[in-house]
N, C-alpha and C positions, 0 to 999 in steps of 0.2 A: 316472670322475670321482673325484678324491681329496677327502676331507673333511678339514677342519682340526679338530684336537682342541683344546679349550679347558681352562683350569684347572678350571672347574666340572664338566666331563665327567670329568676325571681324579680328582677328589676322591671319597671314599666308595665306592670300588670301581666307579666308573662305566665303567672300561675292562675289566671282567671279560669274559673270553673273546676279547679282541682278541689277535691273534698278533703278536709282535714279528718284524719282517722284517729290518730293517737300521738301522744308525746312521751318521750322518755328523757328524763333529766338525770345525769350523773353529776351531782354537785361537786364531789371530790375531784373529778376529772375536768370540771368546767365544760361539760359537753351536753348539747341539746340535740335530740334526734326527733324530727317531725315526720310522721308517716302519713302519706297522702295517697289519693287515688285519682287518676286522670279521668277524663270524660268517657274513655273506653273501659274503665274499671281496672286498669293496670296500676299496680302499686308503684309508688315513687317515694324516695327518702331524701330529706334535707338534713344534713349534719352540720352543726356549727360548733366549733371548738377552737379556741377557748371563748366562751361567752362571758360577759360581765353583768348583764342584766336581762331578765326575762319578765315580760308583763303580758298577762292573758286575762281578758275579761270574759265573763259568761253570764251576762245579764239578759241577753236576747231581747233588746228593745224593739226589734222588727219582727219578732217571732222566732220559732225554732229554725236552725240552719247551721250548716257546717261547711258550706262552699265558699271559696275565696272569690270575692268580687274584685278586689284590686290588691296588688302587691307592689311595694316600692322599696328601693334601696337608696338610702341616704348616706353619703360619705362625708364625714366631718373631719376635723383636724387629725385626731389620732384613733378614731374608731368609726365603725359603720353601724347603721341601724337598719334592720330589715323589718318592714312592717306589712301586715296583712289586714284587710278589712273583710269580714265574713258577711254572708247574706243575712245573718241574724242581727247585724249591726254591731257585733263584737269585734274586738281587735286583738292582734298579737304583735308584740314588738320585741325584737331581740337585738341587743347591742353586743358588739364583739370587735376584736382587733382585726 
């Protein structure tokens, strides 16, 4: 059974040790789906819609890795930014309303 990730779970490193598995982007629908796996191996899904910006690096400066080290939710004037740092040293940032 897949669990649904909420904003509050993603804030303040709440997704520490979740593994990023895959991404699905529906540009026309302005929808991002991130598929994750928790420490027990159970699937989890984070859906953001509508998103306005998506940035993903895959440089692996610290070596190979796909686990979330920290997650943070920033709330700005009219939008939010959800960011993840992976154990590879890469980052994922999604801006949305």
